[in-house]
N, C-alpha and C positions, 0 to 999 in steps of 0.2 A: 253674825250668827249665822249659818247657812239656812236657806229654805227648807230643808230636810230635817235638821232640828227642831225648827219650828213648828212645823208641821207633827214631828213625833213629840213633842212637849204639847202640843194642842191633844191628840189622840190620848196620852195619858192623862191630862187632866178629867177629861171626857170619861175615859176608863175606869178613875177615882169616883167620879160623882155616879156614873152609871152603878157601880159597884154596890156604893154605898145605899144607894135605892133598892138594890137587888137584893140585900143583904137584909135591909127593914124590912121586904118582903116575903124573904124566907123565915123571916122571925114570927111575922103574924100567920103565913102559913103553918108555922109548928103548932102556935097556939090554938090555930081551928082544927089541925090533925090531932090535937090533944084530947078538943070536947068530940071529935069524931073521927074514928081512928080509921071509915072507910073512907075519908074525904077525898075524891079522886082531883078534884081541882085544886087543893094544896097539895097535892104530891105531883102536878104538873106544874103547879109553879115553882117547886122548890128544884124539880128537875129542869126545868127551863132558866131558871137562874146559875146553878151549877155548872151548867153546857153551856151558857154563855160566859161566865166567870173562866172557865177551863180553854176556851175557846180565844178570849179575849188577853186572858193574863200571857197566855205560850205565844200568841203571835208579838206581845212586847215585851218578851223576855223575862217573864216573873216566873222562872218552872217549877218554885216550889209550891207558889199558888197554885199554879195550873193541875202540878200533882194531887193536892189534896182534893181541889176541885173536881177531878177525876174520879177520884175514889170514891168520893162522895155519890157522884154522878151514875157510877156503876150500882151502889146500892139502891141508892132510887129508881134505877131502870128495874132493877128486881123488884124491889118493892112495888113498882106500876105492872108490871106482869101478873102478880103474887105468889112469884118464884122463894119471896121472902114477907112474910107478913110484918104489918105493921104494930108494934106494943107499945109500951111506955119506954120499955129499956131502949127499945129501937128508937123512939125520939126524943131521949136524953143522949143518946150517941150522936143522933142528926144536930142535936142542939150543939153539942161539942166539936161537931165539924162546922157548923157556922161561925161558933166563937173562934177553932181557929183560921177561918177565913177570915174573920174580922181583922186580928193580931197579924197575920201574914199581909193583910193591905194596908195596916197602919207601917208593918215594918218597909214595907215598898215604899211607902211614899218619903220616907225620910232619904 
């Protein structure tokens, strides 16, 4: 096995581990956001993880995962700026997005 392949394999393993941690943080942030619709810390956590997931997945060639994370990042940016209001329906859509990211991550592992 070439040195580059070993390096990439290590990066991919680290990406999967960090993504699992990030998705768990997103799920917890959604629970907190549900309790307090104006919780800026939760929105920032959600945005930060979506942003990192987008960038890391794109750099590793997981295009579909990066696309979903990009759409989620855009929505979260609008929520943080106030151009979109947090509501129960928005939280449900965010939760579905996190489920989609989790499913795409599982698919990428195979």
